[in-house]
C-alpha positions as CSV (number, residue, x, y, z in Angstrom):
1,X,61.6,72.2,43.5
2,X,60.9,68.9,45.2
3,X,57.3,67.5,45.1
4,X,55.4,68.5,48.2
5,X,54.2,65.8,50.5
6,X,50.8,67.3,50.8
7,X,48.7,70.0,49.2
8,X,46.2,71.7,51.4
9,X,43.1,73.1,49.6
10,X,41.4,76.1,51.2
11,X,38.1,77.3,49.6
12,X,37.5,80.8,51.0
13,X,34.4,83.0,51.2
14,X,34.0,85.8,53.8
15,X,35.7,84.0,56.7
16,X,37.6,86.8,58.4
17,X,38.7,86.9,61.2
18,X,38.7,83.1,61.4
19,X,40.8,82.8,58.2
20,X,43.9,84.2,59.9
21,X,44.0,81.5,62.5
22,X,43.4,78.9,59.8
23,X,46.3,80.1,57.7
24,X,48.6,80.4,60.7
25,X,47.8,76.8,61.6
26,X,48.9,75.7,58.1
27,X,52.2,77.6,57.7
28,X,53.1,76.5,61.3
29,X,52.7,72.8,60.6
30,X,55.5,70.6,61.9
31,X,55.8,68.9,58.6
32,X,57.8,71.9,57.4
33,X,57.1,74.4,54.6
34,X,59.4,72.6,52.2
35,X,57.0,69.6,52.2
36,X,53.8,71.7,52.2
37,X,51.8,73.4,49.4
38,X,48.8,75.6,50.3
39,X,46.4,76.5,47.5
40,X,43.7,79.0,48.6
41,X,41.0,80.1,46.3
42,X,39.1,83.3,47.1
43,X,35.5,82.7,45.9
44,X,34.6,86.3,45.5
45,X,34.8,87.4,49.1
46,X,33.4,90.8,50.0
47,X,35.2,91.1,53.3
48,X,39.0,91.3,53.8
49,X,39.5,87.6,53.2
50,X,41.1,88.2,49.8
51,X,43.6,90.7,51.2
52,X,44.5,88.4,54.0
53,X,45.2,85.6,51.5
54,X,47.4,87.9,49.5
55,X,49.3,88.9,52.7
56,X,50.1,85.3,53.5
57,X,51.1,84.7,49.8
58,X,53.7,87.5,50.1
59,X,55.0,86.2,53.5
60,X,55.3,82.6,52.3
61,X,55.8,82.8,48.5
62,X,57.1,79.2,48.2
63,X,54.3,77.7,50.2
64,X,51.0,79.7,49.8
65,X,49.4,80.1,46.4
66,X,46.3,82.3,46.0
67,X,43.7,82.4,43.3
68,X,40.8,84.9,43.1
69,X,37.5,84.2,41.2
70,X,33.9,85.4,41.0
71,X,31.6,83.9,43.6
72,X,30.4,80.5,42.6
73,X,27.8,79.9,45.4
74,X,29.6,77.2,47.3
75,X,32.9,75.5,48.1
76,X,32.8,73.0,45.2
77,X,34.1,75.2,42.4
78,X,37.0,76.7,44.3
79,X,38.0,73.3,45.6
80,X,38.0,71.8,42.1
81,X,40.1,74.7,40.7
82,X,42.7,74.1,43.5
83,X,42.7,70.3,42.7
84,X,43.7,71.1,39.1
85,X,46.8,72.9,40.4
86,X,47.7,70.5,43.3
87,X,51.2,68.8,43.1
88,X,51.4,67.1,46.5
89,X,51.4,63.3,46.9
90,X,48.4,63.8,49.1
91,X,45.7,66.4,49.2
92,X,44.0,67.7,52.3
93,X,40.9,69.9,52.6
94,X,40.2,72.4,55.3
95,X,37.4,74.8,56.0
96,X,38.7,78.4,56.0
97,X,37.0,79.1,59.3
98,X,38.7,76.0,60.9
99,X,42.3,75.2,62.0
100,X,44.7,72.3,62.5
101,X,46.7,70.9,65.3
102,X,50.4,71.7,64.9
103,X,51.4,68.1,64.1
104,X,48.3,67.1,62.1
105,X,49.7,66.9,58.6
106,X,53.0,65.3,59.6
107,X,51.1,62.5,61.5
108,X,48.6,61.9,58.7
109,X,51.2,61.7,56.0
110,X,53.3,59.4,58.1
111,X,50.3,57.2,58.7
112,X,49.5,57.0,55.0
113,X,53.1,56.2,54.0
114,X,53.5,53.6,56.7
115,X,50.2,51.8,56.1
116,X,49.7,52.3,52.4
117,X,46.4,54.2,53.2
118,X,44.5,56.0,50.5
119,X,42.5,58.0,53.0
120,X,43.5,59.1,56.5
121,X,41.0,60.6,58.9
122,X,42.6,62.7,61.7
123,X,40.6,63.2,64.9
124,X,38.3,66.2,64.6
125,X,36.7,68.1,67.5
126,X,34.2,71.0,67.5
127,X,34.7,74.4,69.1
128,X,32.4,77.2,70.0
129,X,29.5,74.8,70.2
130,X,30.1,73.0,66.9
131,X,28.9,69.4,67.0
132,X,31.3,66.8,65.7
133,X,30.5,63.1,65.8
134,X,33.1,61.3,67.9
135,X,32.4,57.5,67.7
136,X,34.9,56.9,65.0
137,X,37.8,58.0,67.2
138,X,38.1,54.9,69.4
139,X,41.8,54.2,68.5
140,X,44.3,54.3,65.8
141,X,42.9,51.7,63.4
142,X,41.8,50.9,59.8
143,X,38.1,51.1,58.9
144,X,35.7,50.5,56.0
145,X,32.2,51.9,55.2
146,X,30.9,48.9,57.0
147,X,32.0,50.5,60.3
148,X,28.8,52.2,61.6
149,X,30.7,55.3,62.7
150,X,32.4,56.1,59.4
151,X,29.3,57.2,57.5
152,X,28.7,59.8,60.2
153,X,32.1,61.4,59.2
154,X,31.7,62.2,55.5
155,X,33.1,65.7,55.3
156,X,36.1,66.0,53.0
157,X,38.4,67.1,55.9
158,X,40.6,64.1,55.4
159,X,43.9,63.3,53.8
160,X,43.5,61.7,50.3
161,X,46.1,60.1,48.1
162,X,46.1,62.3,45.1
163,X,46.9,59.4,42.8
164,X,43.5,57.9,43.9
165,X,41.7,61.2,43.3
166,X,43.1,61.6,39.7
167,X,42.8,57.9,38.8
168,X,39.0,58.1,39.4
169,X,38.6,61.8,38.4
170,X,37.1,62.6,41.8
171,X,35.7,66.1,41.8
172,X,33.0,68.0,43.7
173,X,29.6,68.6,42.1
174,X,29.4,72.3,41.6
175,X,25.6,72.5,41.4
176,X,25.2,71.4,45.1
177,X,25.1,74.4,47.5
178,X,25.5,72.1,50.6
179,X,26.9,68.6,51.0
180,X,29.0,68.7,47.8
181,X,31.9,67.0,49.7
182,X,29.9,63.9,50.4
183,X,29.9,62.4,46.9
184,X,33.7,63.0,46.7
185,X,34.3,61.5,50.2
186,X,32.0,58.5,49.7
187,X,33.5,57.5,46.4
188,X,37.0,58.0,47.7
189,X,36.2,55.6,50.6
190,X,34.6,53.1,48.2
191,X,37.7,53.2,45.9
192,X,40.3,53.3,48.7
193,X,42.5,50.2,49.3
194,X,42.8,51.3,53.0
195,X,41.2,53.9,55.2
196,X,43.1,54.7,58.5
197,X,42.0,56.7,61.5
198,X,44.2,58.7,63.9
199,X,42.5,59.0,67.3
200,X,45.4,59.8,69.6
201,X,46.0,63.4,68.4
202,X,43.5,66.1,67.6
203,X,44.2,67.0,64.1
204,X,41.3,69.3,63.2
205,X,39.3,71.9,65.1
206,X,35.9,72.7,63.5
207,X,34.7,76.1,64.5
208,X,31.1,77.3,64.7
209,X,31.1,81.0,63.9
210,X,29.6,83.4,66.3
211,X,27.0,84.4,63.8
212,X,26.3,80.7,62.8
213,X,27.0,81.6,59.2
214,X,28.8,78.4,58.3
215,X,27.3,77.1,55.0
216,X,26.0,74.0,56.9
217,X,23.7,76.2,58.9
218,X,22.3,78.4,56.0
219,X,20.6,76.2,53.4
220,X,16.8,76.0,53.2
221,X,14.6,72.9,53.2
222,X,14.3,72.4,49.5
223,X,18.0,73.0,48.8
224,X,19.0,70.5,51.4
225,X,16.4,68.0,50.1
226,X,17.8,68.3,46.6
227,X,21.3,67.8,47.8
228,X,20.6,64.7,49.9
229,X,18.7,63.3,46.9
230,X,21.9,63.7,44.8
231,X,24.1,62.2,47.5
232,X,21.9,59.1,47.9
233,X,21.5,58.6,44.2
234,X,25.3,58.8,43.7
235,X,25.9,56.4,46.6
236,X,23.4,53.9,45.3
237,X,25.2,53.9,42.0
238,X,28.5,53.0,43.8
239,X,27.3,50.6,46.4
240,X,24.9,47.7,45.6
241,X,21.9,47.2,47.9
242,X,22.8,45.4,51.1
243,X,24.2,45.9,54.5
244,X,27.0,48.3,53.4
245,X,24.6,50.6,51.6
246,X,22.3,50.5,54.6
247,X,25.2,51.5,56.9
248,X,25.9,54.6,54.8
249,X,22.2,55.5,54.3
250,X,21.5,55.2,58.1
251,X,23.5,58.4,58.4
252,X,21.3,60.2,55.8
253,X,18.0,59.0,57.4
254,X,19.3,59.8,60.9
255,X,20.7,63.2,60.1
256,X,19.9,64.9,56.8
257,X,16.4,63.6,56.3
258,X,15.5,63.8,60.0
259,X,16.5,67.5,60.0
260,X,14.0,68.2,57.3
261,X,11.1,66.9,59.5
262,X,11.7,68.8,62.7
263,X,10.0,71.6,64.6
264,X,10.4,74.1,61.8
265,X,8.5,71.9,59.3
266,X,5.0,72.9,60.3
267,X,6.1,76.6,59.9
268,X,6.8,76.1,56.2
269,X,4.1,77.1,53.6
270,X,1.8,74.4,52.4
271,X,3.5,74.0,49.0
272,X,7.0,73.6,50.5
273,X,5.7,71.1,53.1
274,X,4.1,69.1,50.3
275,X,7.4,69.1,48.2
276,X,9.5,68.1,51.2
277,X,7.0,65.4,52.1
278,X,7.1,64.0,48.5
279,X,10.9,64.2,48.3
280,X,11.5,62.5,51.6
281,X,8.8,59.9,50.8
282,X,10.4,59.0,47.5
283,X,13.8,58.4,49.3
284,X,12.1,56.3,52.0
285,X,10.4,54.3,49.3
286,X,13.6,53.7,47.4
287,X,16.2,53.2,50.2
288,X,14.5,52.7,53.6
289,X,14.9,48.9,53.8
290,X,13.3,46.7,56.4
291,X,16.6,46.5,58.2
292,X,16.9,50.3,58.4
293,X,13.3,50.6,59.5
294,X,13.8,48.1,62.3
295,X,16.9,50.0,63.6
296,X,15.2,53.4,63.5
297,X,13.5,54.8,66.6
298,X,9.7,55.1,66.5
299,X,9.7,58.9,66.3
300,X,11.7,59.1,63.1
301,X,10.2,55.9,61.7
302,X,6.6,57.3,61.9
303,X,7.6,60.6,60.3
304,X,9.3,58.8,57.4
305,X,6.3,56.5,57.1
306,X,3.8,59.4,57.0
307,X,6.0,61.1,54.3
308,X,6.0,57.9,52.3
309,X,2.2,57.7,52.5
310,X,1.9,61.3,51.4
311,X,0.1,62.1,54.7
312,X,1.2,65.8,54.9
313,X,-1.4,66.9,57.4
314,X,-0.8,63.9,59.7
315,X,2.9,64.5,59.5
316,X,2.5,68.2,60.3
317,X,0.3,67.4,63.3
318,X,2.7,64.7,64.5
319,X,5.6,67.2,64.6
320,X,3.7,70.2,65.9
321,X,1.9,68.2,68.7
322,X,5.1,66.6,69.9
323,X,6.9,69.9,69.9
324,X,4.1,71.5,72.0
325,X,3.0,68.6,74.3
326,X,5.7,66.0,74.1
327,X,5.6,62.5,72.7
328,X,2.2,60.7,72.6
329,X,1.6,57.9,75.2
330,X,2.5,54.4,74.4
331,X,-0.4,52.0,73.9
332,X,0.5,48.7,75.6
333,X,-1.0,45.6,74.1
334,X,0.5,42.4,75.6
335,X,4.2,42.4,74.8
336,X,3.8,45.1,72.1
337,X,3.9,48.9,72.5
338,X,2.8,51.4,70.0
339,X,3.4,55.2,69.9
340,X,-0.1,56.7,69.1
341,X,1.0,59.4,66.6
342,X,-1.5,60.8,64.1
343,X,-2.4,58.3,61.4
344,X,-2.1,55.2,63.8
345,X,-4.5,52.6,62.5
346,X,-6.2,55.1,60.3
347,X,-7.4,53.5,57.1
348,X,-7.3,56.8,55.3
349,X,-3.5,56.9,55.9
350,X,-2.9,53.2,55.2
351,X,0.3,53.0,57.2
352,X,1.0,49.6,58.7
353,X,0.9,49.6,62.5
354,X,4.5,48.2,62.6
355,X,5.7,51.7,61.7
356,X,4.3,52.8,65.1
357,X,5.6,49.9,67.1
358,X,8.3,50.7,69.7
359,X,11.2,48.2,69.2
360,X,14.1,50.3,70.7
361,X,14.9,51.2,74.3
362,X,12.3,53.8,75.2
363,X,13.6,55.0,78.6
364,X,13.9,58.6,77.6
365,X,10.3,58.8,76.3
366,X,8.9,57.0,79.4
367,X,10.8,59.4,81.7
368,X,9.6,62.5,79.9
369,X,6.0,61.2,80.0
370,X,6.0,60.4,83.8
371,X,5.1,63.3,86.0
372,X,4.1,63.7,89.7
373,X,0.7,65.2,90.1
374,X,0.5,65.3,94.0
375,X,2.1,64.0,97.1
376,X,0.8,64.0,100.7
377,X,1.2,62.2,104.0
378,X,-1.7,60.1,105.5
379,X,-1.6,58.7,109.0
380,X,-3.8,56.1,110.7
381,X,-2.6,55.4,114.3
382,X,1.0,54.4,114.1
383,X,1.0,53.8,110.4
384,X,2.3,56.6,108.1
385,X,1.6,56.4,104.4
386,X,2.9,58.4,101.4
387,X,0.0,59.0,99.0
388,X,1.2,59.8,95.4
389,X,-0.7,60.6,92.2
390,X,1.4,60.1,89.1
391,X,0.7,60.4,85.4
392,X,2.4,57.8,83.2
393,X,3.0,58.2,79.5
394,X,1.4,54.8,78.7
395,X,-2.2,53.6,78.1
396,X,-3.8,50.2,77.6
397,X,-2.6,47.3,79.8
398,X,-0.8,49.1,82.6
399,X,-1.3,46.4,85.3
400,X,2.4,46.1,85.7
401,X,2.9,49.7,86.8
402,X,3.9,49.9,90.5
403,X,5.8,52.3,92.7
404,X,8.8,51.1,94.7
405,X,11.2,52.6,97.2
406,X,14.8,51.8,96.0
407,X,18.0,52.0,97.9
408,X,21.0,53.6,96.2
409,X,21.5,56.0,93.3
410,X,20.4,55.4,89.7
411,X,23.3,54.3,87.6
412,X,25.1,57.0,85.5
413,X,23.9,55.3,82.4
414,X,20.4,56.3,83.3
415,X,21.1,60.0,83.8
416,X,20.8,61.1,80.2
417,X,17.6,59.3,79.5
418,X,16.2,59.9,83.0
419,X,15.2,56.2,83.2
420,X,16.6,52.8,82.4
421,X,15.7,49.4,81.0
422,X,16.3,46.8,83.7
423,X,18.4,43.7,82.8
424,X,16.3,40.6,82.6
425,X,18.0,39.1,85.6
426,X,18.1,42.3,87.7
427,X,16.7,42.1,91.3
428,X,13.5,44.2,91.7
429,X,12.7,46.0,94.9
430,X,9.5,44.6,96.4
431,X,6.4,46.7,95.5
432,X,4.6,47.7,98.7
433,X,1.3,49.4,99.3
434,X,-1.9,49.8,97.3
435,X,-2.2,50.9,93.7
436,X,-5.0,52.1,91.4
437,X,-4.7,52.7,87.7
438,X,-7.2,54.5,85.4
439,X,-6.9,56.2,82.0
440,X,-6.5,60.0,82.1
441,X,-9.6,61.8,80.9
442,X,-7.7,63.5,78.1
443,X,-6.3,60.1,76.8
444,X,-2.7,61.3,77.2
445,X,-1.7,58.6,79.7
446,X,-2.6,56.6,82.8
447,X,-3.2,58.0,86.3
448,X,-1.4,55.9,88.9
449,X,-2.4,56.2,92.5
450,X,-0.1,54.7,95.1
451,X,-0.2,54.5,98.9
452,X,3.3,53.5,100.1
453,X,3.6,52.6,103.9
454,X,6.6,54.2,105.5
455,X,8.7,51.9,107.7
456,X,10.4,53.2,110.9
457,X,14.0,52.5,109.8
458,X,17.0,54.7,109.1
459,X,16.9,54.9,105.3
460,X,17.2,57.1,102.2
461,X,15.3,55.6,99.3
462,X,14.4,56.9,95.8
463,X,10.8,56.8,94.6
464,X,10.6,55.0,91.3
465,X,8.0,53.5,89.0
466,X,8.4,50.1,87.4
467,X,6.4,49.4,84.3
468,X,6.6,46.7,81.6
469,X,6.8,47.9,78.0
470,X,7.2,45.6,75.0
471,X,8.5,42.8,77.1
472,X,11.0,44.8,79.1
473,X,10.8,46.3,82.6
474,X,11.7,50.0,82.9
475,X,12.7,51.9,86.1
476,X,11.6,55.5,86.1
477,X,12.7,57.9,88.8
478,X,9.8,60.2,89.9
479,X,10.6,63.8,89.3
480,X,9.1,66.5,91.5
481,X,9.5,69.3,88.9
482,X,8.3,72.4,90.6
483,X,5.5,70.7,92.6
484,X,5.4,71.7,96.3
485,X,6.3,68.7,98.6
486,X,4.6,67.9,101.9
487,X,6.3,69.2,105.0
488,X,8.6,66.9,106.9
489,X,6.9,65.3,109.8
490,X,7.4,63.4,113.0
491,X,5.6,60.1,113.7
492,X,5.9,57.2,116.1
493,X,5.2,57.2,119.9
494,X,7.7,54.7,121.3
495,X,10.6,55.7,119.1
496,X,9.8,58.9,117.3
497,X,11.0,59.2,113.7
498,X,11.3,62.1,111.2
499,X,10.4,61.6,107.6
500,X,10.9,64.0,104.7
501,X,10.0,63.8,101.0
502,X,12.4,66.0,99.0
503,X,13.9,66.2,95.6
504,X,17.6,65.4,95.3
505,X,20.1,67.4,93.3
506,X,18.7,65.9,90.1
507,X,15.1,66.7,90.9
508,X,14.2,63.1,91.8
509,X,11.9,62.3,94.7
510,X,13.7,60.8,97.7
511,X,12.2,59.6,101.0
512,X,14.5,60.0,104.1
513,X,13.6,58.5,107.4
514,X,15.6,58.6,110.6
515,X,15.0,58.4,114.4
516,X,14.8,61.8,116.1
517,X,17.3,60.6,118.7
518,X,19.6,57.6,119.2
519,X,19.8,55.8,122.6
520,X,23.1,56.4,124.3
521,X,25.3,53.3,124.4
522,X,25.9,51.6,127.8
523,X,29.1,52.1,129.7
524,X,30.2,48.6,128.7
525,X,29.6,49.3,125.0
526,X,31.6,52.6,125.2
527,X,34.5,50.7,126.9
528,X,34.5,48.0,124.3
529,X,34.6,50.6,121.5
530,X,37.5,52.4,123.1
531,X,39.5,49.2,123.5
532,X,38.8,48.3,119.9
533,X,40.2,51.7,118.7
534,X,43.3,51.4,120.8
535,X,44.1,47.9,119.3
536,X,43.8,49.3,115.8
537,X,46.4,52.0,116.6
């Protein structure tokens, strides 16, 4: 028998009915069964997964090999057992609830052969609501761990040259219930001569099960903490301190460690919260360099800092209060802005104020903290004024805060955040009217009162707030939420106008003005218009 081009390893535990589609996608690969070896290890399944594997082994005896073993508690042990039996030039790993595109293996093997690649990453997408990071797939190219997108794609669902795997005795740690593929993948990427990416064909479809029972979604806080500790320690032994290690660890701080300090953290018992805080704090102390700190958003940074300080109660409050009330206001001091989370400038916590300083773009936080409190018309003689009361999510020096009426739609880049940072050279609409600013009584922001004169012109203009934060000007559309708007009204005696204040389709306040009637054009004007049309024909 000729040597297979690729061995596909399938670790299986209770994945019916998804397993059937997985296996069908393997035996139907365009690379051909004569170049394919599938080794599936049933890790003590209690559903019909074992029977389904045996059925495929009978149907495809020269291609599918099946092993049965007692449950080991994770995918590492069955994957290692399959590796001992693999004979292909390359080895590929697939989750038994996922499936491949028809040409996936053929394309990846061809890429590895043509480029001398030790690792090939085929484009992966999520199905049924499964999130898969996409920034790596910007083109068919070679990458290294210095590429900021690669560390966010550390699953073992890749093609590995088996010679590399055996040379460095790469195996999966069997005492890690989750994340056991990361030490394998990271070391393979460190040792690889070349890592290639295929972006022009969807090779892998990652499925989120209907019952969300994928192993990624099941582990508890302490188990996940222990696993990320192991991953980071293993990585630190492979990669010396510096920008490459920071690039890899940014993923672990942004994902694995951040997920330990989310809305469910305050619901844990006191002992578990203390253990999680101590564990995260130790990793922050060891690996959260100044470079990583400066590239991390203030929300995550403060939580990591509080964990490092052992401030369990302040950390719990910071998470619980933000979940219930939203982010705290920004304290503006000159060209600096601070997020006033618990522990800010508290000597008992001892956390330097730089941990609380906003250095990143804060458009989303400003948008969520800006709310419309009231809107009404005021008229004095021929002058009509829109009187607005707004709450801004900033305190301190708010003298820059003004309301403007802007022509045109917000750019699409602002839609997700709900606001945008203006380019330094961007033209600013002129602020009109009168403004008053005072701190809210509850200390959660600033109340901005604005009286905007309405001009008798045909126009449709968005109501937006401009405010300077940390040396940058931000433009924030005013959202009406469910607040009742004043009725449209008529004003003007010589040329009557109609004005309306209404939310647009995105809930943003828009002021529309138009004359109630237009004067009819003269006979001469109508004649000239007719002649102009006839000439164009």
